C-alpha positions in Angstrom: -23.7 35.5 -11.1 -20.7 34.3 -13.2 -19.8 30.7 -12.7 -16.3 29.3 -13.3 -16.2 26.8 -16.0 -13.8 24.0 -15.1 -10.8 23.6 -17.4 -11.1 20.7 -19.9 -7.6 19.5 -19.0 -4.7 20.5 -16.8 -4.1 20.3 -13.0 -7.4 20.5 -11.2 -9.6 19.4 -14.1 -12.3 16.7 -13.3 -11.3 14.5 -16.3 -13.0 11.1 -16.4 -10.8 8.1 -16.6 -9.8 7.1 -20.1 -8.9 3.6 -18.9 -12.4 2.6 -17.9 -13.9 1.8 -21.3 -11.5 -1.1 -21.9 -11.6 -2.4 -18.4 -15.3 -2.5 -17.8 -16.0 -4.1 -21.2 -13.6 -6.9 -20.7 -10.8 -5.6 -23.0 -8.1 -5.3 -20.4 -5.0 -7.3 -20.8 -3.8 -8.9 -17.5 -0.9 -11.3 -17.1 -3.1 -14.4 -17.3 -4.5 -13.2 -20.6 -1.1 -13.8 -22.2 -0.1 -17.2 -23.6 3.1 -17.2 -25.6 3.4 -19.8 -28.3 4.5 -23.2 -26.8 3.8 -22.0 -23.3 4.1 -24.5 -20.5 2.4 -24.2 -17.2 3.7 -24.4 -13.6 2.3 -25.5 -10.3 4.0 -25.0 -6.9 3.9 -27.8 -4.3 3.6 -26.2 -0.9 4.0 -27.3 2.6 0.8 -28.5 4.4 2.5 -28.2 7.8 3.5 -25.0 9.6 6.9 -26.3 10.9 8.6 -29.6 10.0 11.7 -31.3 8.7 11.0 -32.7 5.2 12.3 -35.2 2.8 10.9 -36.0 -0.7 10.4 -39.3 -2.5 8.5 -40.2 -5.7 10.4 -37.6 -7.8 11.3 -40.0 -10.5 7.7 -41.1 -11.0 6.6 -37.5 -11.0 9.2 -36.5 -13.6 8.2 -39.5 -15.7 4.5 -38.5 -15.6 3.2 -37.9 -19.2 3.2 -34.2 -20.0 5.7 -33.2 -17.3 8.7 -31.2 -18.6 10.6 -30.3 -15.5 10.4 -30.5 -11.7 12.6 -28.3 -9.7 13.5 -28.9 -6.0 16.0 -27.1 -3.8 18.7 -29.6 -5.0 18.1 -28.4 -8.6 18.6 -24.6 -8.0 21.6 -24.5 -5.7 23.1 -21.8 -7.9 20.3 -19.4 -6.8 20.6 -17.1 -3.9 17.9 -16.8 -1.2 14.9 -14.5 -1.2 16.3 -11.1 -0.1 15.4 -8.9 2.9 16.1 -5.4 1.6 15.4 -3.6 4.9 18.2 -4.5 7.3 17.8 -1.9 10.1 20.0 -0.6 12.9 18.5 -1.6 16.3 18.3 0.4 19.5 21.5 -1.2 20.7 23.3 0.0 17.6 23.7 -3.4 16.0 22.2 -4.5 12.7 19.6 -7.2 13.1 20.1 -10.7 11.7 18.3 -12.0 8.6 17.3 -15.7 8.4 17.7 -17.3 5.0 14.4 -17.7 3.0 15.2 -20.3 0.2 13.5 -20.1 -3.2 12.5 -23.7 -2.6 12.7 -25.3 0.8 15.2 -28.3 1.0 15.0 -29.7 4.5 12.7 -27.6 6.6 9.5 -25.7 6.2 8.3 -22.9 8.5 4.7 -22.0 7.5 1.8 -23.6 5.7 2.4 -22.5 2.1 6.2 -22.6 2.1 7.3 -23.6 -1.4 8.9 -27.1 -1.8 8.8 -28.0 -5.5 8.1 -26.3 -8.9 6.4 -28.6 -11.4 6.3 -27.6 -15.1 4.0 -29.5 -17.5 1.8 -29.0 -20.6 -1.1 -28.0 -18.4 -1.8 -26.9 -14.8 -3.9 -30.0 -14.3 -1.0 -32.2 -15.5 1.4 -30.5 -13.1 -1.0 -30.9 -10.2 -1.4 -34.6 -11.0 2.3 -35.1 -11.1 2.6 -33.2 -7.7 0.4 -35.9 -6.2 3.1 -38.4 -7.0 5.6 -36.5 -4.9 5.5 -37.8 -1.3 6.6 -35.4 1.4 7.8 -37.0 4.6 7.1 -34.5 7.4 8.9 -34.8 10.7 6.8 -32.3 12.7 8.5 -29.6 14.8 6.9 -27.5 17.5 4.8 -24.6 16.1 4.1 -21.2 17.6 1.4 -18.8 16.3 0.7 -15.3 17.5 2.8 -12.5 18.7 2.4 -12.9 22.5 2.6 -16.7 22.4 5.8 -16.4 20.4 7.4 -14.2 23.1 6.2 -16.3 26.1 8.8 -18.2 28.2 9.6 -21.6 26.7 7.9 -20.8 23.4 9.0 -22.9 20.4 11.6 -21.1 18.3 11.1 -20.5 14.6 14.8 -20.0 14.3 16.5 -21.9 17.2 19.9 -20.7 16.2 18.9 -17.1 17.1 17.8 -18.2 20.6 14.7 -16.0 20.5 11.6 -15.2 18.5 12.5 -11.5 18.6 13.6 -10.5 15.1 14.7 -7.0 16.0 14.1 -4.0 18.2 14.0 -0.6 16.6 13.2 2.7 18.1 12.5 6.4 17.9 12.8 9.3 20.3 14.6 9.9 23.6 13.7 7.5 26.4 15.4 9.6 29.2 13.6 12.8 28.2 10.3 10.9 28.0 10.8 9.4 31.5 11.4 12.9 32.9 8.1 14.1 31.2 6.2 11.3 32.8 7.5 12.2 36.2 5.7 15.6 35.8 2.4 14.1 34.6 -0.8 15.1 36.3 -2.7 12.4 34.3 -1.6 9.3 32.3 -3.8 7.5 29.8 -3.0 3.9 28.9 -4.2 1.7 26.1 -3.5 -1.7 24.6 -4.7 -2.4 21.1 -4.6 -5.0 18.5 -4.1 -4.2 14.8 -5.4 -7.3 13.1 -3.6 -9.3 10.4 -4.9 -8.7 6.8 -4.8 -10.5 3.5 -4.6 -8.1 0.6 -7.2 -9.8 -1.7 -6.7 -7.7 -4.8 -9.1 -8.6 -7.6 -6.3 -10.1 -9.8 -4.4 -12.9 -8.2 -0.7 -12.9 -9.0 0.6 -14.5 -12.1 3.9 -14.5 -14.1 5.3 -15.7 -17.4 9.1 -16.4 -17.8 10.8 -16.5 -21.2 14.4 -16.9 -22.3 16.1 -16.1 -25.5 19.2 -18.3 -25.9 20.6 -16.2 -28.7 20.7 -12.9 -26.7 20.9 -14.7 -23.3 18.1 -12.4 -22.1 15.1 -13.2 -20.0 11.6 -11.6 -20.1 9.3 -11.7 -17.1 5.7 -10.7 -17.6 3.9 -10.1 -14.3 1.5 -7.7 -12.5 4.1 -5.7 -10.5 4.1 -2.3 -8.9 7.2 -1.4 -10.7 9.3 -3.4 -13.2 12.6 -1.8 -12.5 12.6 -2.7 -8.8 11.4 -6.2 -9.6 14.1 -6.6 -12.2 16.9 -5.4 -9.9 16.0 -7.7 -7.1 15.6 -10.8 -9.3 18.9 -10.1 -11.0 21.1 -8.9 -8.3 19.7 -10.7 -5.2 18.5 -14.0 -6.6 19.8 -15.0 -10.1 23.2 -13.2 -9.7 23.1 -11.7 -13.2 23.4 -8.2 -14.6 20.0 -6.4 -14.7 20.5 -5.7 -18.4 19.8 -9.3 -19.0 16.2 -9.1 -17.8 13.2 -7.3 -19.3 10.2 -6.9 -17.0 6.8 -6.3 -18.7 3.8 -5.3 -16.6 0.4 -5.3 -18.4 -2.8 -4.2 -16.8 -2.8 -4.9 -13.0 -5.9 -5.7 -11.0 -4.9 -4.0 -7.8 -1.7 -4.0 -5.8 -2.1 -2.3 -2.4 1.7 -2.7 -1.8 1.6 -6.5 -1.8 2.6 -6.6 -5.5 5.7 -4.5 -5.0 7.7 -7.6 -3.9 9.5 -10.3 -5.7 7.9 -13.7 -5.0 9.5 -17.1 -5.5 7.5 -18.0 -8.7 9.2 -15.2 -10.6 12.8 -16.5 -10.6 11.5 -20.1 -10.8 9.6 -19.3 -14.1 12.7 -17.7 -15.5 15.0 -20.6 -14.6 12.6 -23.1 -15.9 12.2 -21.2 -19.2 15.9 -21.1 -19.7 16.3 -24.8 -19.0 13.4 -25.9 -21.2 13.8 -23.3 -24.0 10.0 -22.6 -23.8 7.9 -19.9 -22.0 6.7 -21.0 -18.6 3.6 -19.6 -17.0 2.3 -19.7 -13.4 -1.1 -18.4 -12.3 -1.9 -18.2 -8.7 -5.3 -19.3 -7.3 -7.2 -17.4 -4.6 -6.3 -19.9 -1.9 -2.7 -19.7 -2.8 -2.9 -15.9 -2.4 -4.0 -16.5 1.2 -1.0 -18.7 2.0 1.8 -17.2 -0.1 1.4 -13.4 -0.6 2.7 -11.2 2.1 0.1 -10.4 4.8 -0.4 -6.9 6.3 -0.6 -5.2 9.7 -0.6 -7.7 12.7 0.6 -5.6 15.7 -0.1 -5.6 19.4 0.7 -2.3 20.9 0.7 -0.7 24.4 1.0 3.0 24.9 0.9 5.7 27.6 0.1 9.4 27.2 1.3 11.8 29.9 -0.5 15.1 30.3 -0.1 18.1 32.6 -2.8 19.7 34.7 -4.2 21.5 31.7 -4.3 18.3 29.7 -1.5 19.3 27.4 0.6 16.4 26.2 4.0 16.1 28.0 5.2 12.7 26.7 4.3 9.5 24.8 5.6 6.0 25.4 4.8 3.3 22.8 5.8 -0.4 22.6 4.9 -2.1 19.3 5.1 -5.8 18.8 4.9 -6.5 15.1 4.5 -10.0 13.6 7.1 -10.7 10.9 5.8 -14.3 10.2 8.3 -17.0 9.6 10.8 -15.0 7.6 11.8 -11.3 7.2 10.0 -10.4 3.9 11.5 -8.0 1.3 10.7 -4.8 3.2 9.1 -6.4 6.3 11.3 -4.8 9.0 10.9 -1.3 7.6 7.1 -1.3 8.0 6.9 -0.9 11.8 9.9 1.4 11.7 8.5 3.9 9.2 5.1 3.5 10.8 6.3 4.4 14.3 8.0 7.5 12.8 4.5 8.9 12.6 3.6 8.1 16.3 2.9 11.6 17.4 0.1 12.1 14.8 -1.1 15.7 14.6 -0.1 16.5 18.1 2.6 18.6 19.8 4.4 15.9 21.7 7.6 17.2 23.4 9.0 13.9 24.5 8.6 10.5 22.9 10.0 7.0 23.4 9.0 4.2 20.9 10.2 0.7 20.5 9.1 -1.6 17.7 10.0 -5.3 18.1 9.6 -7.7 15.3 8.4 -11.2 16.2 8.8 -14.5 14.4 6.0 -17.1 14.3 5.0 -19.9 12.0 2.8 -17.8 9.7 2.9 -16.2 6.3 5.5 -13.3 6.4 4.1 -9.8 6.6 5.1 -6.7 4.6 3.7 -3.4 3.2 -0.1 -3.2 2.8 -1.9 0.0 1.8 -0.4 2.6 4.2 2.4 0.3 5.4 2.8 1.2 9.0 1.2 4.6 9.0 -2.4 3.3 9.4 -1.1 1.4 12.5 0.4 4.5 13.9 -2.7 6.7 13.2 -5.0 4.0 14.7 -2.9 3.9 17.9 -2.6 7.6 18.6 -6.3 8.3 17.7 -7.6 5.5 19.9 -5.3 6.8 22.7 -6.2 10.5 22.3 -9.9 9.5 22.3 -9.5 7.6 25.5 -7.6 10.6 27.0 -10.5 12.9 26.0 -12.9 10.6 27.9 -10.8 10.3 31.0 -10.1 14.0 31.3 -13.6 15.0 30.5 -12.5 17.2 27.6 -14.2 15.0 25.0 -13.2 14.1 21.5 -12.8 17.5 19.9 -11.4 19.6 22.8 -8.6 17.1 23.7 -7.5 17.2 20.0 -7.9 21.0 19.6 -5.9 21.6 22.7 -3.0 19.5 21.6 -2.8 19.9 17.8 0.3 21.5 16.4 -0.9 25.1 15.7 -0.8 26.3 12.1 1.4 29.2 13.2 4.0 26.7 14.4 4.3 25.1 10.9 6.8 24.0 9.6 7.1 21.8 12.7 9.6 19.0 13.3 8.3 16.1 15.4 10.1 14.1 18.0 10.9 11.5 15.3 12.3 14.0 12.9 9.3 14.3 10.6 8.9 17.8 9.1 5.3 18.8 8.8 5.3 21.7 6.3 1.7 22.9 6.0 -1.8 22.3 7.2 -4.8 23.5 9.2 -5.5 20.7 11.6 -8.2 22.3 13.7 -9.7 23.7 10.5 -10.4 20.3 8.9 -11.7 18.9 12.2 -14.1 21.7 12.6 -15.3 21.4 9.0 -15.8 17.7 9.4 -17.8 18.2 12.6 -20.0 20.7 10.9 -20.6 18.3 8.0 -21.4 15.5 10.4 -23.7 17.6 12.5 -21.7 16.7 15.6 -23.8 19.0 17.8 -27.0 17.1 16.8 -25.6 13.7 17.7 -27.1 13.4 21.2 -30.6 13.7 19.8 -29.9 11.0 17.3 -28.4 8.8 20.0 -31.5 9.2 22.2 -33.7 8.2 19.2 -31.7 5.1 18.6 -31.9 4.2 22.3 -35.6 4.5 22.2 -35.6 1.9 19.4 -33.3 -0.5 21.4 -30.2 0.4 19.5 -26.8 1.8 20.5 -25.4 4.8 18.6 -21.9 6.2 18.5 -20.0 8.9 16.7 -16.2 8.9 16.5 -13.4 10.8 14.7 -9.9 10.3 13.6 -7.7 13.3 12.8 -4.7 11.8 11.0 -1.5 12.8 9.3 0.7 10.6 7.2 4.1 10.7 5.5 4.1 9.7 1.9 5.7 10.5 -1.5 9.0 10.0 0.3 12.1 11.9 -0.9 13.2 10.9 -4.4 12.3 11.5 -8.1 10.7 10.0 -11.1 12.1 10.6 -14.6 9.5 11.5 -17.3 10.1 11.6 -21.1 7.5 13.1 -23.4 8.0 12.4 -27.1 6.3 13.8 -30.2 5.3 11.0 -32.6 5.3 11.2 -36.5 1.5 11.3 -36.5 1.3 14.3 -34.2 0.4 12.3 -31.1 2.5 12.2 -27.9 3.9 9.4 -25.8 4.9 9.6 -22.2 7.5 7.2 -20.8 7.6 7.0 -17.0 8.6 4.4 -14.5 5.7 4.6 -12.1 3.2 1.7 -12.5 -0.6 2.0 -12.5 -2.5 -0.7 -10.6 -5.8 0.8 -11.4 -5.4 4.4 -10.1 -5.8 6.1 -13.4 -2.3 7.3 -14.2 -2.9 7.5 -18.0 -5.7 10.0 -17.2 -3.8 12.0 -14.6 -0.6 12.3 -16.5 -2.4 12.7 -19.8 -4.5 15.6 -18.7 -1.5 17.7 -17.8 0.3 16.8 -21.1 -2.9 17.6 -23.0 -3.2 21.0 -21.4 0.4 21.8 -22.3 0.4 20.6 -25.9 -3.2 21.5 -26.8 -4.2 17.9 -27.5 -7.1 15.7 -26.8 -6.5 13.0 -24.1 -7.0 10.3 -26.7 -3.9 11.5 -28.6 -1.6 10.8 -25.6 -0.2 7.4 -24.9 1.3 6.6 -21.5 3.9 3.9 -21.4 4.7 2.2 -18.1 5.6 -1.3 -17.2 8.3 -2.1 -19.7 11.9 -1.9 -18.5 13.2 -2.0 -22.1 11.2 1.0 -23.1 11.4 3.1 -19.9 15.0 3.9 -18.9 14.4 3.8 -15.1 11.7 4.1 -12.5 10.8 3.9 -8.9 7.5 2.2 -9.4 4.3 2.8 -7.4 4.1 2.7 -3.6 3.9 5.1 -0.7 1.5 7.3 -2.7 4.5 8.5 -4.8 3.3 8.3 -8.4 1.5 11.6 -8.8 3.4 13.7 -6.3 6.8 12.6 -7.7 5.8 11.8 -11.3 3.6 14.8 -12.1 6.2 17.6 -11.6 8.5 15.7 -14.0 5.7 15.1 -16.5 4.8 18.8 -16.3 8.5 19.9 -16.7 9.1 17.4 -19.6 6.0 18.7 -21.3 7.1 22.3 -21.1 10.5 21.3 -22.5 8.8 19.5 -25.5 6.5 22.5 -26.0 9.5 24.8 -26.3 11.2 22.5 -28.8 8.0 22.2 -30.9 7.7 26.0 -30.9 11.3 26.4 -32.0 10.8 24.0 -34.9 7.5 25.5 -35.9 8.9 29.0 -35.7 11.2 28.1 -38.5 8.4 26.7 -40.6 6.1 29.6 -40.0 8.9 32.2 -40.0 7.9 33.8 -36.7 9.1 34.0 -33.2 8.4 31.4 -30.6 6.6 33.9 -28.3 4.0 34.4 -31.0 3.0 30.7 -31.1 0.4 28.7 -29.3 -0.5 25.0 -29.3 -4.2 24.4 -30.0 -6.1 21.3 -31.1 -3.0 19.5 -32.5 -1.7 22.5 -34.3 1.0 25.2 -33.7 -0.7 28.5 -34.6 0.5 32.1 -34.8 -1.6 33.8 -32.1 -4.4 35.8 -33.6 -4.1 34.5 -37.1 -5.0 31.4 -39.1 -1.4 30.6 -40.0 -0.6 27.2 -38.5 1.2 23.8 -38.9 0.1 20.5 -37.5 2.1 18.7 -34.9 2.6 15.9 -37.5 4.1 18.5 -39.9 6.4 19.8 -37.1 7.5 16.2 -36.4 8.2 15.6 -40.1 10.4 18.7 -40.5 12.4 18.3 -37.3 15.9 17.0 -37.9 15.5 14.5 -35.0 12.7 13.1 -32.8 11.4 15.9 -30.6 11.2 15.0 -26.9 11.3 16.5 -23.5 12.8 14.9 -20.4 12.8 16.0 -16.8 13.4 14.6 -13.4 12.3 16.8 -10.6 13.8 15.8 -7.2 12.0 16.1 -3.9 14.0 16.3 -0.7 11.2 15.7 1.9 8.1 13.7 2.2 4.6 15.2 1.8 2.2 15.1 4.7 -1.5 14.8 3.8 -3.8 15.0 6.7 -7.5 15.2 7.5 -10.4 14.2 9.7 -12.7 11.2 9.3 -16.0 11.1 11.3 -18.1 7.9 11.4 -21.5 7.6 12.9 -23.0 4.1 13.4 -25.7 2.1 15.1 -25.4 -1.3 16.9 -28.1 -3.8 17.2 -27.4 -5.4 20.7 -29.4 -8.5 19.9 -27.2 -9.5 16.9 -24.0 -7.4 17.2 -24.6 -6.0 13.7 -23.2 -2.6 12.9 -24.8 -0.2 10.5 -22.8 2.8 9.3 -25.2 5.7 9.2 -22.9 8.5 8.1 -19.3 8.9 7.1 -17.6 12.3 6.6 -14.1 12.9 5.3 -12.4 16.3 5.2 -8.9 16.0 3.8 -5.9 18.2 3.0 -4.2 16.9 -0.1 -2.6 20.2 -1.1 -3.1 20.8 -4.9 -5.6 18.4 -6.4 -4.7 17.1 -9.8 -8.0 15.4 -10.6 -10.9 15.6 -8.1 -12.7 12.5 -9.6 -9.6 10.3 -9.3 -8.9 11.7 -5.9 -12.3 10.9 -4.6 -12.1 7.4 -6.0 -8.8 6.8 -4.2 -10.2 8.0 -0.9 -13.4 5.9 -1.2 -11.3 2.8 -1.8 -9.0 3.4 1.1 -11.8 4.2 3.5 -13.6 1.0 2.4 -10.5 -1.1 3.1 -10.2 0.6 6.5 -13.9 -0.1 7.4 -13.4 -3.7 6.2 -10.4 -4.1 8.6 -12.3 -2.5 11.5 -15.5 -4.6 11.2 -14.8 -7.7 9.0 -11.4 -9.0 8.2 -10.1 -11.7 10.5 -7.1 -13.8 9.7 -7.3 -16.8 11.9 -4.7 -19.5 12.5 -5.2 -22.5 14.7 -2.5 -23.7 17.2 -1.0 -26.0 14.6 -0.4 -23.1 12.2 -3.2 -23.9 9.8 -4.9 -20.9 8.3 -8.6 -21.4 9.0 -9.6 -18.3 7.0 -7.9 -19.4 3.7 -10.8 -18.5 1.3 -13.4 -15.9 0.8 -15.9 -18.4 2.3 -14.2 -17.8 5.6 -12.5 -14.5 5.3 -15.1 -11.7 5.1 -14.5 -8.6 3.1 -16.7 -5.5 3.3 -19.4 -5.4 0.6 -20.7 -2.3 -1.2 -24.1 -2.8 0.5 -22.4 -2.5 3.9 -20.8 0.8 3.1 -22.3 4.3 3.8 -22.4 7.2 1.4 -19.0 9.0 1.7 -19.4 12.7 2.2 -15.9 13.7 0.9 -14.7 17.3 1.2 -11.2 18.9 1.1 -9.6 21.8 3.0 -6.4 21.9 1.1 -3.2 23.8 2.0 -0.5 23.3 -0.8 2.6 21.5 0.2 5.8 23.4 0.2 8.0 20.3 -0.2 6.4 19.3 -3.5 7.2 21.2 -6.7 3.5 21.4 -7.6 2.1 21.6 -4.0 0.7 18.1 -4.2 0.3 15.8 -1.2 0.1 12.1 -1.8 -3.4 10.6 -1.5 -3.4 6.9 -2.4 -3.2 5.5 1.1 -4.9 8.2 3.1 -8.4 6.6 3.3 -6.9 3.6 5.0 -5.1 5.7 7.5 -8.0 7.8 8.7 -10.6 5.1 8.5 -10.1 2.5 11.2 -9.9 4.8 14.2 -13.0 6.8 13.3 -15.1 3.6 13.0 -13.7 2.0 16.2 -14.0 5.2 18.2 -17.6 5.5 17.2 -18.2 1.8 18.0 -16.4 2.2 21.4 -18.8 5.1 22.3 -21.9 3.2 21.2 -20.9 0.1 23.3 -19.7 2.1 26.3 -22.8 4.3 26.4 -25.2 1.5 25.6 -23.8 -1.4 27.6 -20.7 -0.3 29.6 -18.2 -2.0 27.3 -14.8 -0.7 28.3 -12.8 -1.7 25.3 -13.1 -3.5 22.0 -10.5 -4.4 19.4 -10.5 -4.9 15.6 -12.0 -6.8 13.9 -15.3 -5.9 15.6 -17.3 -8.6 14.1 -21.0 -9.1 15.1 -20.0 -12.1 17.3 -17.3 -10.2 19.1 -19.6 -7.2 19.6 -22.4 -9.5 21.0 -20.0 -11.3 23.3 -18.6 -7.9 24.6 -22.1 -6.7 25.3 -23.0 -10.0 27.2 -19.7 -9.8 29.2 -20.3 -6.2 30.2 -23.8 -7.0 31.3 -22.4 -9.8 33.5 
């Protein structure tokens, strides 16, 4: 039997990450590893109260403290604009919602614990902290409100009294009248109320930044771990400093994780730049882990109610959803967009003829929320999959049949949803059936009985999801031949640990006949890379790779044209192999370095492939777990994933992305609990109090694919970076719900299902 030998490079090749050697041996270069000559250090004095009027004293003593170079307060930066909200949306009533001002430094009022008050620059961080202790903050406490439903209660304290309400906006999708008519015809209605818990990103590398200013050129440089330097540059320049973007260079070195939360511009970035200009020296700020908890945008935090109307055959007629989404104390950079884009995926994989969705943003005195891995789509998938699971129970159809009966059939693709999403390709029942076979779904009852005989509760649950990602747009790629015969790619996406140098490099290597080590990928420098959309929404490979592929082909053609002159032959007779351009079937060849030397100008290829529709990865996750009723502890016994990612660029990188996303979803489902007290103090402000999933708690991931190429992407790719988080939560919680229902009669449980919560639910059900 002949076996296919996988290609060394190119699309589909299982190339191992070239980035790993440096990172795992401690040779990565992150922002905090940089220390420009003469660098000063900054510390941010933050509010210790969740809501108060403030006044400052002791500033003269603090400024006179030995080693202090500068202290900035709101009075010192009045020329700066406020922190921007870039997502101002049209509400259901047709008006644009209001945006409260978020100052770079608070002058007279703070609205959450961690709000920035003063920026102290000194010769060391410890000196800056010592000086900060000399600044006395006089707090005049104001009423505090924490939590979505408390914020909407009658008589609740208002975060923004001038607005007269804690409702920030109300957005919507669908047709309310059509949906109401569908519900009138319903033979059965399933209702649910669920909580999607607030999360803290907790990437490995806390944020840091270095600001520099060149008085001669009047240009700034910001070094920071971003998810895209061009977007960071434009926001800082246009929205905060009020300068032309050409005056700021943003450099992004290695980044220790982003998860969406490093897309945004934070207050420390413009403050370091302003301080560097005023002092004529570089200024560096490095965040600590506890600062991360109280300053960096949080994720999720929704309370949602939904109703599903079905006919007598249990086919879906209509879906009503009401989402309440916490915005925190301010509208963060893209905050309002997250529930909006999330609810555009409300129908999941199902044929839903009528839909009515409202998403209401809510202010409270907490850290603002924004995009976190999946950015609204995990919330939507979690809702519809908990709801459809409950409908399967109530109708007696069970988990699989209720889904199979209501999936959009493959023959109906492409299919436009009630929110206007265009699903292009897929085999929804196919990946569910494959996942069930891999999970031995039919053998579950025997395993459940065995667990029961040992005093344990066992459950199995699935989530069949779809998401929208790699949204319409493009990413320019430039591939250049260097004098030594190596190749450089310039592209404006930004790796945060995903392995872009490997993925892009393997395609270039295949086209140019080079080894991966001879290809350099340049990202994260706005002076070297002309433009870029950064990394977010699983866009880098789907949008970047077609352009990299196209640019490589253009360069190959230019190389052949030049080599054809040197070898006196036609371009069709040439091939690129092992760093040489060779006449096919002969030993006549020139090296790429010789081609570069003879070319009249630097040889390069540039392409920018535009994509007009999102991609729609989809799949099924199945979790099987066991609960110890004496302790509430959950053990994940099996976890199966069957995904449709269209064309796979690198199966090793793909599997790593899915593993990471699924781990984060399991962590949300079972562990992560952001807790504020009634005074707005964050009680879970460190990793001593905020539990993250550990490797020992995770199961073996049985990862499979059942791919159907995308028709909206030039290479057939569907984005994959966020998919694991989107399919994970509901599969775990549906499995847990079954275990607790069958074992103890627990009717409902929300995330995070910690051991204490599980134990309490069991005791309550037992009466």
